[in-house]
C-alpha positions as CSV (number, residue, x, y, z in Angstrom):
1,X,84.4,-8.0,-30.9
2,X,86.5,-11.0,-29.7
3,X,87.4,-13.9,-32.0
4,X,89.9,-16.5,-30.9
5,X,91.1,-18.1,-34.1
6,X,92.2,-21.7,-34.4
7,X,92.5,-24.5,-37.0
8,X,91.2,-28.0,-36.2
9,X,93.0,-29.5,-39.1
10,X,96.4,-28.1,-38.4
11,X,96.0,-29.1,-34.7
12,X,95.2,-32.6,-35.7
13,X,98.2,-32.8,-38.1
14,X,100.8,-31.5,-35.7
15,X,99.6,-32.7,-32.3
16,X,97.1,-35.5,-33.0
17,X,95.1,-34.2,-30.0
18,X,92.4,-31.6,-30.1
19,X,91.4,-30.1,-26.8
20,X,89.4,-26.9,-26.6
21,X,88.1,-25.9,-23.3
22,X,86.9,-22.6,-22.0
23,X,87.4,-21.1,-18.5
24,X,84.3,-20.5,-16.4
25,X,86.1,-17.6,-14.6
26,X,86.8,-15.9,-17.9
27,X,83.2,-16.4,-19.0
28,X,81.9,-14.9,-15.7
29,X,84.3,-11.9,-16.1
30,X,83.2,-11.3,-19.6
31,X,79.6,-11.5,-18.5
32,X,80.2,-8.9,-15.8
33,X,82.1,-6.6,-18.2
34,X,79.3,-6.9,-20.8
35,X,76.8,-5.3,-18.4
36,X,77.8,-1.9,-19.7
37,X,78.1,-2.7,-23.4
38,X,75.7,-2.1,-26.3
39,X,77.2,-4.9,-28.5
40,X,79.1,-8.0,-27.7
41,X,80.5,-10.6,-30.1
42,X,82.7,-13.2,-28.4
43,X,83.6,-16.2,-30.5
44,X,85.5,-19.3,-29.1
45,X,86.9,-17.3,-26.2
46,X,84.3,-18.5,-23.8
47,X,81.4,-20.9,-24.1
48,X,77.8,-19.6,-24.0
49,X,76.9,-22.3,-21.5
50,X,79.4,-20.9,-19.0
51,X,78.5,-17.3,-19.9
52,X,74.8,-17.7,-19.0
53,X,75.2,-20.2,-16.1
54,X,77.7,-17.8,-14.5
55,X,75.5,-14.8,-14.4
56,X,74.0,-13.4,-11.1
57,X,70.2,-13.0,-10.8
58,X,70.5,-9.3,-10.3
59,X,72.7,-8.6,-13.3
60,X,71.1,-6.1,-15.8
61,X,72.3,-5.5,-19.3
62,X,70.6,-2.1,-19.6
63,X,72.2,-1.1,-22.9
64,X,72.8,-4.4,-24.7
65,X,71.1,-4.7,-28.0
66,X,73.2,-7.4,-29.8
67,X,74.9,-10.5,-28.4
68,X,76.7,-13.1,-30.4
69,X,78.6,-15.9,-28.6
70,X,79.7,-19.5,-29.4
71,X,79.0,-22.8,-27.7
72,X,80.8,-26.2,-28.1
73,X,77.5,-27.8,-27.1
74,X,76.2,-27.3,-30.6
75,X,77.2,-30.6,-32.1
76,X,74.9,-33.4,-33.5
77,X,75.5,-35.5,-30.4
78,X,72.2,-36.9,-29.1
79,X,73.7,-37.2,-25.6
80,X,73.9,-33.4,-25.1
81,X,70.3,-32.5,-25.8
82,X,69.5,-31.8,-22.2
83,X,72.6,-29.6,-21.8
84,X,71.6,-27.6,-24.9
85,X,68.1,-27.2,-23.5
86,X,69.5,-26.0,-20.2
87,X,71.8,-23.5,-22.0
88,X,69.0,-22.1,-24.2
89,X,66.7,-21.7,-21.1
90,X,69.6,-19.9,-19.4
91,X,70.0,-17.6,-22.4
92,X,66.2,-16.8,-22.2
93,X,66.6,-16.0,-18.5
94,X,69.5,-13.6,-19.3
95,X,67.4,-12.0,-22.1
96,X,64.8,-11.2,-19.5
97,X,67.4,-8.8,-18.0
98,X,68.3,-7.3,-21.4
99,X,65.5,-4.8,-22.0
100,X,66.9,-3.4,-25.3
101,X,67.9,-6.7,-26.8
102,X,67.3,-7.0,-30.6
103,X,69.4,-10.0,-31.5
104,X,70.9,-12.9,-29.7
105,X,72.9,-15.5,-31.5
106,X,74.6,-18.6,-30.2
107,X,76.6,-20.5,-32.8
108,X,79.3,-23.0,-33.5
109,X,81.3,-23.9,-36.6
110,X,84.1,-26.1,-37.8
111,X,84.7,-28.6,-40.7
112,X,81.4,-30.1,-41.7
113,X,79.5,-28.6,-38.8
114,X,77.6,-25.3,-38.4
115,X,74.8,-24.5,-36.1
116,X,73.1,-21.2,-35.1
117,X,70.3,-20.5,-32.5
118,X,68.9,-17.0,-33.1
119,X,66.4,-14.8,-31.3
120,X,64.9,-11.6,-32.6
121,X,61.6,-9.7,-32.2
122,X,59.5,-8.9,-35.3
123,X,57.6,-5.8,-34.4
124,X,55.6,-5.6,-37.7
125,X,53.9,-8.9,-37.0
126,X,54.0,-8.6,-33.1
127,X,55.8,-11.8,-32.6
128,X,59.2,-13.1,-31.6
129,X,61.2,-15.6,-33.6
130,X,63.7,-18.2,-32.6
131,X,65.6,-19.8,-35.5
132,X,67.7,-22.9,-35.7
133,X,70.0,-23.0,-38.8
134,X,72.4,-25.9,-39.0
135,X,73.9,-28.9,-40.6
136,X,71.7,-31.1,-38.4
137,X,68.2,-30.9,-37.0
138,X,68.2,-29.7,-33.4
139,X,65.2,-30.8,-31.3
140,X,64.1,-27.7,-29.5
141,X,61.8,-28.8,-26.7
142,X,58.6,-27.2,-25.5
143,X,60.3,-25.8,-22.3
144,X,62.8,-23.9,-24.4
145,X,60.0,-22.5,-26.7
146,X,58.0,-21.5,-23.6
147,X,61.0,-19.8,-22.0
148,X,61.5,-17.6,-25.1
149,X,57.8,-17.0,-25.5
150,X,57.9,-15.6,-21.9
151,X,60.7,-13.3,-23.0
152,X,58.7,-11.7,-25.8
153,X,55.6,-11.4,-23.6
154,X,57.6,-9.8,-20.8
155,X,59.5,-7.4,-23.1
156,X,56.6,-6.4,-25.4
157,X,53.0,-7.5,-24.8
158,X,51.1,-10.5,-23.5
159,X,49.5,-10.8,-27.0
160,X,52.8,-11.3,-28.7
161,X,53.4,-14.9,-30.0
162,X,56.6,-16.8,-30.8
163,X,57.5,-18.7,-33.9
164,X,60.1,-21.4,-34.4
165,X,61.9,-21.7,-37.7
166,X,64.2,-24.6,-38.7
167,X,66.6,-24.3,-41.6
168,X,69.0,-27.1,-42.8
169,X,72.5,-26.5,-44.2
170,X,74.6,-28.9,-46.4
171,X,77.5,-30.0,-44.3
172,X,79.6,-30.8,-47.4
173,X,80.1,-27.1,-48.1
174,X,81.3,-26.3,-44.5
175,X,85.1,-26.9,-44.8
176,X,86.1,-24.6,-41.9
177,X,84.7,-22.2,-39.3
178,X,85.1,-19.5,-42.0
179,X,82.6,-21.3,-44.1
180,X,80.3,-21.7,-41.1
181,X,80.3,-18.0,-40.5
182,X,79.3,-17.2,-44.0
183,X,76.6,-20.0,-44.3
184,X,75.0,-19.2,-41.0
185,X,74.4,-15.6,-42.1
186,X,75.3,-14.1,-38.7
187,X,73.6,-10.8,-38.2
188,X,76.7,-8.7,-37.6
189,X,80.5,-8.7,-37.9
190,X,82.0,-11.4,-35.6
191,X,85.4,-11.4,-37.2
192,X,87.4,-8.8,-39.1
193,X,87.6,-9.3,-42.9
194,X,91.3,-9.5,-42.8
195,X,91.1,-12.3,-40.2
196,X,88.5,-14.2,-42.3
197,X,90.9,-13.9,-45.3
198,X,93.7,-15.3,-43.2
199,X,91.6,-18.3,-42.3
200,X,90.8,-18.9,-45.9
201,X,94.6,-18.7,-46.6
202,X,95.2,-21.4,-43.9
203,X,92.5,-23.5,-45.5
204,X,94.1,-23.3,-48.9
205,X,97.5,-24.0,-47.6
206,X,96.3,-27.2,-45.9
207,X,94.6,-28.3,-49.1
208,X,97.9,-27.6,-51.0
209,X,99.8,-29.9,-48.7
210,X,97.2,-32.7,-49.0
211,X,95.3,-32.2,-45.8
212,X,91.7,-33.1,-46.2
213,X,89.7,-29.8,-45.9
């Protein structure tokens, strides 16, 4: 589990400039290291876009069952729709090489913003499910749906189907990435409870000093 903590509000107060970038080399190194893992949660350390675009075609995640990673592409910006589609198709291509994958989640969260793309197989109903849960509606194109439908057909059976679920969140209740983590209902622990408590403390301190949170 890797969680790089930050606070957008305090950065804005003290520097007036918010710059968050991730290193493609670090993303590639993390991807290579994860080939031997069973579980990987990497939040804000690297971007999912870099993680999936940096993989080699012959990489195999033979043991990986659970992957959670963040992406700064998940914003309600209409100009990044194509980039999001490319990333989600890249994630599907990676999932083809994860034979034991049970859950894949790509998410982002900050003040008034939370978004989650989730894949999981539903064996009882013989279908796969991709879910978008967020503070805005994400247009998931047919090519993305087909890419994930191909994943479930390859991993399970040609007769398996894929369903798409969309769930909307109220942005007013998202006051920090801590709120986003809770409201998105991520499937596993992406941050230690003590760290989540610290984020809450920072949020309360900023509110005490009059910073809008």
